[in-house]
C-alpha positions as CSV (number, residue, x, y, z in Angstrom):
1,X,182.1,134.4,88.8
2,X,182.2,130.9,87.3
3,X,184.8,128.5,88.6
4,X,187.4,126.8,86.5
5,X,186.8,123.0,86.8
6,X,189.8,120.7,86.5
7,X,190.4,116.9,86.8
8,X,192.6,116.0,89.7
9,X,195.5,115.0,87.4
10,X,195.2,118.5,85.7
11,X,195.3,120.2,89.1
12,X,198.4,118.1,90.2
13,X,200.3,119.2,87.1
14,X,199.2,122.8,87.4
15,X,200.0,122.8,91.2
16,X,203.6,121.6,90.5
17,X,204.1,124.4,88.0
18,X,202.7,127.0,90.4
19,X,205.1,125.6,93.1
20,X,208.0,126.3,90.7
21,X,206.8,129.8,89.8
22,X,205.8,131.1,93.2
23,X,207.3,131.0,96.7
24,X,206.2,128.1,99.0
25,X,203.9,130.3,101.1
26,X,201.6,130.9,98.1
27,X,200.9,127.2,97.7
28,X,200.8,126.4,101.4
29,X,198.5,129.2,102.6
30,X,195.0,129.6,101.2
31,X,194.8,133.4,101.9
32,X,198.1,133.9,100.0
33,X,196.8,132.0,97.0
34,X,193.8,134.3,97.0
35,X,195.9,137.4,97.4
36,X,198.6,136.6,94.9
37,X,196.9,134.3,92.3
38,X,193.3,135.4,92.8
39,X,191.7,132.1,93.5
40,X,191.2,129.3,96.1
41,X,190.8,125.7,95.2
42,X,187.8,123.6,96.2
43,X,187.6,119.8,96.0
44,X,184.2,118.5,94.7
45,X,182.5,115.2,94.0
46,X,180.2,115.6,91.0
47,X,177.4,113.0,90.6
48,X,177.2,111.7,87.1
49,X,173.9,109.8,86.4
50,X,173.5,107.3,83.6
51,X,170.6,108.0,81.4
52,X,169.4,104.4,80.9
53,X,169.2,103.3,84.5
54,X,169.3,104.7,88.0
55,X,173.0,104.0,88.6
56,X,175.7,106.5,88.4
57,X,179.1,107.5,90.0
58,X,180.9,110.3,91.6
59,X,183.6,112.1,89.6
60,X,186.3,113.9,91.5
61,X,186.8,117.6,90.4
62,X,188.9,120.5,91.6
63,X,187.2,123.9,91.3
64,X,189.3,127.1,91.1
65,X,187.1,129.9,92.5
66,X,188.4,133.3,91.3
67,X,187.6,136.6,93.1
68,X,189.0,139.0,90.5
69,X,188.4,139.2,86.8
70,X,191.8,140.6,86.0
71,X,193.6,137.9,87.9
72,X,191.5,135.2,86.3
73,X,192.3,136.5,82.8
74,X,196.0,136.7,83.6
75,X,195.9,133.1,85.0
76,X,194.0,131.8,82.0
77,X,196.5,133.3,79.6
78,X,199.6,132.2,81.5
79,X,198.4,128.6,82.4
80,X,196.0,127.9,79.6
81,X,198.0,124.9,78.5
82,X,197.4,123.2,81.8
83,X,193.7,124.0,81.7
84,X,193.2,122.4,78.2
85,X,194.9,119.1,79.0
86,X,192.8,116.3,80.1
């Protein structure tokens, strides 16, 4: 299943909303996030190369790896506004 890719600022806004909507254990414990929300987050540095020369840079990203289609669909419907910002 394809991960949802967010910018760090998007993840921070979404994480604050999730902290308001769910008990603290869900945001503090990885296995609870997977159990309740259906995903775990993964921090990633994506290499972005320039086309004209050899130089590039690393772009920080947060990947939300979902394990259940139904939970991913529900999450996308409920928090779609946070996913579109950026």
